[in-house]
C-alpha positions, 0 to 999 in steps of 0.5 A: 227813850224814843228815837228816829234811827238809820239803821241802813244807809240809803233808808230813811229812819224809823221811829223806834225805841231806842237806848239813851245816850251815855254823857262823857267827856263833859257832856250832859244829858238833855231833853230835846225840844226841836230839831231842824230836817235840814240838807245836812242832817239828811246827808250826814244820816244817809252817809253822804256826807262828808262828815259822815266819814267813819260813821256806820249805822245805827244812826239818830239825824239831827245835827243841831237843835234845841235843849233843855238843859238840866237846870232848866234853861233852854239852849242851842246845841249841836251834835255832828256825829252817830247820836243826833237830836231826833230823839227825846233826850240828847248828850251834849256838850253845855260848853259850847251852848248857845243860850235861847232867849224867853221871847223865841219859841223853840221851834224857831230858835231850832230853824234859825240857826243853820240857814242863819250862821251860813249866812252870818259867815257867808256875808261877814268872812268870805264875801267881806260885804261892806256898806254900800255893795253890790251884792247877788245871791243865787238860790235866794229862794231857798230857806239859807239864800232868803235869810242871806237876802235879809242880813245882807241889808238888815246887819252888813249894809248892803247898797242893792241886793239882787236875788236869783231863783226858781220860784216866782212867788219867792221871789216876789216875797223876797223883794218885801225883805230886802231885795232889790231886784229878783230874777229867774234862772231863765234871765239870769244870764242876761240880767246878771251881765247888764246889772255887772256892767252898769254896776259892778257886783262887789259879792255873789253868794251861791248856793245853786253852782251847776249851770247857774254859777257857769251862766253867772260866772260868764256873765260876770266877765261884761266888764271886759278885759280893761275894766277891772273890778274884784267880785268874791264869788262864795261857794255854800251849795250845790242844790243845781250840781255838783261840777261845773264847767268853767273856762279859763279863760273867765278867771285870767280876764275878771277880778273874779276870787272863789271860795267856799264855805262849809266845814273845814273851809272856815277857821274855827274862831270865825264859826264860833262868833258867828254862833255866839255873837251873830246867833245871839243878835239873829235871835233878837231880830227875830223876836223883834220881826225883824228876820222872818223864816216861816216853818212847820212843826212835824212829830218825831213819831211821824219821821219816816213820812216827813223824810221823804215828803217834798219841801215846801219852798222856803219852809224850813221844817222842824221835828218835836219829840 
């Protein structure tokens, strides 16, 4: 079969003929229809992600996507490991597959789960967003941040959503799909401090970490020590840096609690519910026009160029065989 293959850590995948996977342990051989090119896919396939431990090249990228099962039905599946979905065929476990409805195309269905499920778990489980909550989303101009912005109000009933990011065009667009206020990162500290003092934030969903997180955590001290308010700070992505410098006084003088969302930090039952009930609901929202996710399609044969090409802000690249 044709596949994208990483033959050496640190090098982009190449398009070549590769042996078909041999299904075992209940897996079946399925025909791949689409798989999203995500940051997770890149880091796993380059040996840089913590789930890459134990992997050795050659590796076929593609951690999730849409396949056509032997019976003819379409389903969303995951494929962490050395044999991913950037290929014509893949071995998948039908027991964990999520049906894709007829009114959602395969490209959109492949693009949605990675940002959608992450945003769902962050909002529902980690941040426990309730109706009326005041929510701040750092890095909202990215694909996952944009999904979280839309879901915060439409599904979880947030009363006010403030978004922050670098791309001013995307920030303006987010105002049209659920954000009440948008702020560029150069004004982050002053705006968060003022907003928090006026109406304390109940939850922060952070896709940036690094300096923007430092600025935000410091700004959340604006209530002062005599005014307690619990703020759930959820760390999801680290696009602005892997570390922060955090004063101990920030945590001692505020009601901030810190936690992360990623593999290993979420109970399996929570992730399974988000991938079944949550994803099914999001598929229905996409079909009804209530959840927007721009995509661009790239043929598998062009994987070498697509792998290193600059991302268009807010647009998910999807690879099709």
